[in-house]
C-alpha positions in Angstrom: 21.9 9.0 34.0 25.3 9.3 33.2 26.3 6.7 30.1 29.8 6.7 30.9 31.7 6.4 34.3 35.2 6.3 34.5 37.0 3.2 36.6 40.1 3.3 35.5 42.6 5.1 33.3 41.1 3.0 29.8 37.6 1.5 31.4 34.6 2.9 31.5 30.9 1.4 32.4 28.5 1.7 29.6 25.1 2.0 31.5 23.4 1.6 27.9 24.7 -2.0 27.7 22.8 -3.2 30.8 19.8 -2.8 28.3 21.3 -6.2 27.1 23.5 -7.3 29.5 21.1 -7.2 32.6 18.5 -9.6 30.6 21.6 -11.8 29.2 22.6 -12.5 32.9 18.9 -13.2 34.5 18.8 -16.0 31.6 22.1 -17.4 32.1 21.9 -17.2 35.9 18.4 -19.1 35.7 20.2 -21.4 33.7 23.1 -22.0 35.9 20.4 -22.7 38.9 18.8 -25.1 36.6 22.2 -27.1 36.0 22.9 -27.5 39.5 18.9 -28.4 40.2 19.1 -31.3 38.1 22.5 -32.3 39.0 21.5 -32.2 43.1 17.9 -34.0 42.4 20.0 -36.7 40.4 22.5 -36.8 42.9 20.2 -36.5 46.2 17.0 -38.1 45.2 15.2 -36.4 47.9 11.8 -37.9 48.3 9.1 -35.9 47.9 11.5 -33.2 46.2 11.4 -30.1 48.5 10.2 -26.7 46.8 13.6 -24.9 47.4 15.0 -27.8 44.6 11.4 -27.7 42.2 11.4 -26.0 39.2 9.6 -23.0 40.0 10.9 -21.3 43.5 14.4 -21.4 41.8 13.5 -19.4 38.7 11.2 -17.0 40.5 13.5 -16.2 42.9 16.4 -15.5 40.6 14.9 -13.8 38.3 13.7 -11.2 41.4 17.5 -11.4 42.8 19.3 -11.3 39.4 17.4 -8.2 38.5 18.3 -6.6 41.5 21.4 -7.4 41.2 21.7 -5.5 38.0 19.8 -2.3 39.5 22.1 -2.8 42.2 25.3 -2.8 39.6 23.5 0.3 38.3 23.2 2.2 40.8 26.7 1.5 41.9 28.3 2.2 38.2 26.4 5.7 38.4 27.4 6.7 42.1 30.9 4.9 43.2 34.3 6.0 42.5 35.5 2.5 41.6 32.1 0.8 40.8 33.2 -2.5 39.4 35.6 -3.1 43.0 32.6 -1.7 45.3 30.3 -4.1 43.1 32.3 -6.7 43.8 32.3 -6.1 47.5 28.6 -5.9 47.7 28.4 -9.0 45.9 30.5 -10.8 47.9 28.7 -10.0 51.3 25.6 -10.4 50.0 26.7 -14.0 48.9 27.6 -14.7 52.9 24.2 -13.2 53.6 22.3 -15.6 51.5 23.8 -18.3 53.7 22.3 -17.7 56.5 18.6 -18.2 55.9 19.8 -21.8 54.3 21.8 -22.6 57.9 18.8 -21.5 60.0 16.3 -23.7 57.9 18.2 -26.8 58.6 19.4 -26.3 61.9 15.6 -25.8 62.5 14.8 -28.4 60.1 12.1 -25.8 58.8 10.5 -27.6 55.7 12.5 -30.7 56.5 15.5 -29.3 55.1 18.7 -31.2 55.4 22.7 -30.5 54.6 22.8 -32.0 51.7 19.6 -29.8 50.2 21.1 -26.9 52.0 24.8 -27.5 50.1 22.8 -27.5 46.9 21.4 -24.2 47.3 24.2 -22.7 48.5 25.8 -24.0 45.3 23.0 -22.4 43.4 23.9 -18.8 45.3 27.6 -19.2 44.4 26.8 -20.1 40.8 24.4 -16.9 40.5 26.8 -14.9 42.3 29.9 -15.4 39.8 27.6 -15.1 37.0 26.7 -11.8 37.9 29.8 -10.8 38.8 31.5 -11.9 36.0 29.0 -11.0 33.5 27.9 -7.5 34.5 31.6 -6.6 35.3 33.3 -7.5 31.9 30.4 -7.1 29.2 29.5 -3.8 30.6 33.0 -2.1 30.0 34.3 -0.4 27.3 38.3 -0.4 26.7 40.1 1.2 24.5 
């Protein structure tokens, strides 16, 4: 795998940096999701707390999907002519697609989904998307 990929006249993606940027992105994403979770539960006070706003499901799904985001970033950085912009577009499309199950679940009342809970989940998605895009795009770049 190439170590440096030119994305502009003075910027390069340092794939080697993903060894620390990737795990850091996972940890910060978990923290972001848990902050949203605590605020959502405090405001909504759901009874009982749905699995989607519990502790385990948000942490596990964040770990799995952020690792996926890091791997996609690595692949895009390796093969795309303009990896940062390409990754940002892919990440935005995936963000929009993550809303689809949430909306379907609330429409069919899956596991007693409600709009306030669904909006809290969507906020979690946006927080993780923002963390992934900013951290991976900014911390993996070497500028001269």
